[in-house]
C-alpha angles and dihedrals in degrees: 000000000000108000110221102145100110129113096237092220096163090052091052097263132287128085114319090193089067095053115112118256119174090349097307137072118284087239091064090059091050092047091048091053096044101040097077090050101055141043096226137011138199135179120236102211132148099197122028108183118240111268095025110123124196128178089218127089108253114224117189125206112275091209116078128238097033098267094185140263095330088068089054091048089051090050088050092051092049092047093049093045089052088057091050095253121145095209140024132202121218128200131177118254092220097056109082099170103056117141120289088221096046097120095044092051094046090050093047090053091049091050092047096048106025088228117158091219129038119185127194116245135177116243097215096060102013089234116158121223099205099185086066105070151122111237132193107231088214086080095061097100091048091050091049090053092048091051091048088052091054104262110153107155111090097210093051089060097038094048089055088057101050099260117182131196133243107209124227130184126235125003105305092145095064105144136196109248101141139028087256090057090051090052090050091050091048089057089050094056095041 
């Protein structure tokens, strides 16, 4: 599931995934990177502008009032469970350079540890990137309850469920939050 349900406040609003990068929408870079790693994809978005076509199924948050990425993760879990899958991977729609082996490495860590949640992290600073994760869909009901109770911070919920990290080198989770970030990304694809 590509998470694109945010409000993009630091970018001035709108849908960051539609911004041009290297002559095409940011979303196309994310899809191109994720497609070889998964058997199916969907887009978690709460407002697709009229006239914007995507080849992906669009799955809106099932929790009202746009409470943040956890709502998108819940939508991803519910979508995957409806397809009969035991796990779902999430990636952020504004992060076009994530690792080409992301899913394999998340799955390997899950297999090695038995953890129900594996989050991507960068080795140099130990920072977790919680919108990049592998999630057991068996946790969907618990996540729904947590959201209803007001939980909004991803790591508070994941830490309570034994999440582990898969470590990555460098800065592959550089995301586009500001116009300056977009300019930096443009230089990276040029």
